[in-house]
N, C-alpha and C positions, 0 to 999 in steps of 0.2 A: 570876818572871814566867812566866805560862803561855802556851800556844800562841795562845790567843785574843787576848791583849794584843799579842803579837808580830805577829799578822795585822793587827790594827788599826793598829799603828804602821807596818807596811809599806804598808798601803793609804793612810794619810795621806801618807806619803813619796811614793808614786806620784802621788797627786793634786797635791801641791805641785810635783812635777817636770813636770807637764803644761805644754806650751807654750801661752801665751796669745797672744803676738805671734810669728806664724810667720816673718815677714820678718826679724826681729831675733833670733829664738830666745830670747825672754824668757819665763821660766816663771812659773807662778802664785805661787810663793814670793817671787820678786823683786817682782812687782806688788803683792802683799799687804804687803810690807815698805815700800812707798812710798805706799800708798793712804790711810793714816791722815792725816787733815787735809786731804785733797783732796775737793772736792765736785763736780768735773766731770771728764769724760774728758780734756779738754785739760790739766788740772792733773796728772792721773795720767801722761799722756803725757810731760809735761815732767819730772816727777820720776823716772819709771821708764825712760824712753827708748823707750817704745812709741809706735806711731803714726807713726814716721818712716821706715818701711821702704818697700819698693816699692809696697805697696797703699795707703799713706798712711792707715792706720788703718781701712780698710774691713772687715778681718777681725777685728782685735782690739778695735776701738771698741765694737761691740755687746757683746762679752764683758765689757769693762771697765765698761760701763754697767750690766750686770747685777750685777757685783761691787759697784759703788757703791750700787746699790739694796739689795742684801742687807746691806751694812754699815750703811746708813741705818736699815733695819728693825731690825737688832740693837740699835742705839743707842737707838732709840725705845721699846724694850721694857723 
């Protein structure tokens, strides 16, 4: 494995560890592991535990909506 492969893996790991739900500390990797089969933010919240913190989903809800949109676009291609 070369340095470029290692850098790509490190970047992917960094992205997956980014926090989506600030209140509950739920990262992108966790949300993505629960998002498959969900079609609404409420469904993702129920599966992943997001949206139930102090802000009641005001911060993570829009992020999850974007993720759902991206997942839908990938499936339609």
